[in-house]
N, C-alpha and C positions, 0 to 999 in steps of 0.2 A: 503493500500500499504506500508506504513511505517512498519507495522509488518512483512511483508515478507522479508525485508532486513536482519535480523538476520539469517534467513535460509540459505542465501548464504554462509557466513562463515561456517556454519554447513556442507554444502555440500563439501566445499573445504577440510575440515578436514577429511571427508568420503573418498575422492578421494586419499588421502595419504597412508592409510593403505595397499591397495593392492600391493604396491610394495614389502615389506617383504613377503607377501603371495606368490607372483609370485616366488620368489627365492626358497621357499619351494617346489612348484609345479613343478619347473624345474627338479628336480632329478627324479620325478615320470614320468613327460612326455618324459624324455630322452629315456627311453625304448620304448615307442610308436614311438618315432622318429626314433630310431634305426631300429625297426621292419619295419616301412614305408620305411625307406632308403634301407634296404635289400630287400623288395620286388620290389622297384624300380630299384635296381641293376639287379635283375633277369629278369625284364621286359626289361631293356635296353640291357641287354646280348643277349636276344632273339631277340629283334629288330636288333641288330648289326649283328647278326649271318644271319638274313634275308637279310639285306641290303648288307653285304659283300658277300653272295652268289649270290645275284642279280648282284652285280658288277662283280664278277668273271664270270658270265654267259655273261653279256653284253660286258664288257670290260677286258679282262685277264690282259692287261697291267697295270690296276690300281693297281695290287698287289705289284708292285714296291715300292709304297709309304711307305709300312710298314716295 
């Protein structure tokens, strides 16, 4: 049991290095994030077009809000 105690500080030391690595990975993941956001924008614009066309069909008066 006592021999397992030194392992705990070792684990704590291993948990610290990922912080600098994250900063490095951030630059690479930003491109993926941008790509995903662009895809989401296209999806949302398509959804918005559908919803707005439905609103115009159901209630033409709703257009005044824009």
